N, C-alpha and C positions, 0 to 999 in steps of 0.2 A: 769550554770554561768550567773552572775549578768551582766546584762548593764550597761552602763555608766549611773546616774540619774543626773546627771548635771556637766555642764562644769566647773562649780565656782569653785574659789580656794582659796576665801576667808573665809571661814568656816573651821578654824584651822589648822593645819601641816598636811603636807603629812606622817611625820617620825615616823606611828606607827607599823612600821615592826620591825622586828628583824636582827639584822646583825650577820653574824656567828662567833665566836671567835676563829674558827681553822687553819688553813694553807689559806695565802690569796689563793684568786680564779682567780687572775691575777697579776704579776709583771713586770714591766715595768722597765729595769734597761739601764742608762745611754744612753738612746736611741737617736741617731742623723739621720738627712734625708737632704741630698745635693739634689738640681737638681742644675748638672752640679757646677759654680761656685758660685751659692746661698743656703746659707746654712739656712733651714725652722726652723728647728729642731736642739737644742743643748743640749746636758747631760737631757735630762728628764726624769726621775725616781720617782715612787711610786708605791704603790699596795693595792689592792680592796680585799678586804671580801665580803663573798658571801652573798648576799641579803642588799649590800650597794647601794647608791644611788650617784655619783660624779656630780657635776655640774661642767663644766670648762667652765669658763670668761674671757672674754678678747679682748684689743679693734682687730679692725678686721686686719690679716695679721700676728697674731701672732703664729700661725701655730697648732692652734686648730683642725680644720677638719685632716688635714695632720697627728696628733697625732692620730685619730681615725682610716683612713685608713692605718697607720703603725700597730697598732693593730692587725687587722683584715686581714692586708697583700695585702690591694689593692694595696699600696707603700709599699715594704719592705724597712726595715731600712737602713743605709749607714752604722749604728755605733748602738752597743749596742745590747739587746735582748729582748724579748718580752716572758713568760712565762702563757701559759693559764695551768691551772692545773698541770697534771704531763707534759705537752709536753710545752719544749723549743724550739723557731727561735732564731738563734741569725743570726745578719746581716752579707749577704754575701751567706749564705744558702738558696738556689733554692727549694721551697716545690714541690715535684710533684701534678699534677693535682688532685688524688686522695686526698692525703695530705689536700689540698687547701678547697676541696670540704667540708672535715670532720671538719676542723678546720669553715667553717663560716656558717656550721648546728650548731656549739657553741656560735658564735660569732654572732648574730644578729645584720643587721644594716638598721636604715631607715635616710633618705637623704632629703636635702633641695625639690629635687624635687622628683616627689611621683613615677617615673620609672614602672608606671603601663602600661600593654600591654595595648593598645585601642583596639583591634578587639577581643580580649576577655572580657567575662563577669566577672563582679566582683565577684563571684565565683569561674570562673576557674584563674584569678588570682593568689586567693588565694591558690586553691586546686594544680594545676600544680607544681609547686616544691617538694610539698610532694610525688608527684608520679614520679618524675623524681630522688630524691635523696633520698628521704624514704623508697621506694618499696609501696608507700600504693598502694590500689587499689583506682580507682576512686571513689566509693560508699566511702570509707573509709576518702579519702582526702575532700570529699564533705561533710559529715556530721561533719568532724573537721573543716572542714571550717564555715561552718554555725556556730558552736559553736563560733567560735572565732569574726565570724559579729553578733552576738547577743552580745558578750562581750561588741564590741565597738559602739554597737548602731545602726549597721549598716544592718541586716538579710534582712530589708525588700527591700534591694538593690540589692541582692545577683543576678538576674537575668539582671541588669542594665547593659548597657557600662559605663566603668570609664568616659567618657565626657558627660555621663547626671550627674555628681554628682559633689559638689562643689568642691572646692579646700580641706576645712576642712575634708571633707568626705572622699574624694582621699587618705591624709594622713594616716587615720584611716586605711582605705583599707589596705593601705602599712604595716601598723604596724600590723594588722592582717596576713599579707601575711609572715612577717616575725618572726610573734611569732608560727605560724604552723611549723616550724621546730623545737619548742622545744630548742629552744638557754638556754644557761644558762647567757650567759652576754648579754644585749641590747646595743647597741650603737646609740646615737642620734645626727646626724651631723645639728643641727640650724632650727630643722621640723617645727618650724612654721614663718621663715624667709620669705615664700614666700606667706603667706596667711597674710588677714586684722585682725582687732583684735578678731573679733567677732569670727571669726572663726577660728585664734589660738586658745580661750579659749577652743574650742571640742576640738583640739587636747592635750593641757594639762591636760584636767579631762581625757584623758583615761591617760596619763605617769600617773597623781595624782594615780591613782586606780592600776598601774601599779604597783607603789612603794611603796602603802600599799600594796598588795598581796606577796612581797617579793622579787619581780624582781630584780637582780642585773642589774642597769644602768648605763650607764655615759652619760651624755645629755650635748654637745657642745650645749649653748646659750647664748642669749643677753636677756631672759627674769629673770630680776632681782627678783622680788618676787620669781618666781619657785624656782630659785636657793635657794634663802636664808630657804624657807616655806617646801617644800618638800626635799629638798637633803641633806644627813647626812653629807657631806665634800664638799667643794668649791675648787678649785684649781684654780687660777687666774696664765693667761700666758701671755706675753709679748714677740717681739724679738725673737721666738722660743723658749724659757726657761720659767720654773717655778717661777714665782716672790714667790710665796707663797701659802701655801695649810693647810687647817685645818677646825676644826669645822665651820658649815654655817654661824650662826651667826657672829662668832670671826671675818671669813675673812671678807663677807661682814658690820661689823657694826667697827669693828677696825683693818682696814688693818695694818700689821706693815712696809709697804714700801710705800715710797711716788710715786712709780710708781703705786702700783694697788689702795692708796686713790683716786690718780688723775683721774685714769679711774672711779673707782664707784662713785665718785662726778659728773662724768659728765654723769654715765647712773642712777643716783640714782632713777628716780623718771619712771623708765620704768619696 
C-alpha cells in the first residue's frame, strides 16, 4: 500500500471514488436519543451507500457525536432503528456481547481523543485487537499492522510508545488500528478537534486518501473545506435534528434553511 504523500487538501477534490448504486449499506430510521428528560436526538433518518463519504456538520451540542455513538451502539437509541447491511437493531433491543463485537468490527470508529494504550508500542496498539477479535496470530497481526502503519506514513514509529508521537501521529495510529479490523464503515468523531491546524492537516490527508480509495465514511467535523471538497454529501444538524442534507456543494453553498445558513456564515472560512 502507498503511504500518504502529502497532508494537503488543496489539490483538487477527494470525490474521485465510486459510490455503489446497490442497496444501502446503512439505514438510520427515525432515531431518537434521550438522557433522562434531555432529548439529544429526534427523528433522525438517512441512508448511506457503500463507498459514500458523508460529512455531518452543525453547532456544538447538536447531537452529531451522539448520532455516531448510536450507529455503533456505544449509545443504544431510545427511538427508531439502525440497519447495517442485513442486521437491524431496534430501540430497546439489547445486543449480546458477541453481537456487539461483530457489529463493531463492521463499523470502525475514530474518536476526538486517541484512546491508545500508553504502555504498549505503536505496533502492539494496532495488532492487539486483531488477535483478540479476529483470531490472527501475532505474526499475522503484526504484518497487517505494519502495512497499515506504512499506509498512514508511520511505519518508522512501530517500536515507539505513543507518548513519543505527536498528536497528529497518534490520531493516525488510531486510524490504522480501526482499519486493521477491516470495517465496512468508518466513523470519525471530530478527529482533528484536539490538534493544532498543522497536525490536523496530517490526519485530514489520511482521511482524504481513505475516501479516494473507496472507504465508506461518516465524518463529524468542523473542517468546512474538508466537508465540501472530500465528502459526497453533507448533513447539517442543530438541536438534535437534521436541518438539511444533500450534495456537498449544494448544502455548503446554497443552504435552504435560515438556521443552516446562519451556521455556515459563522464558520465559512474554517
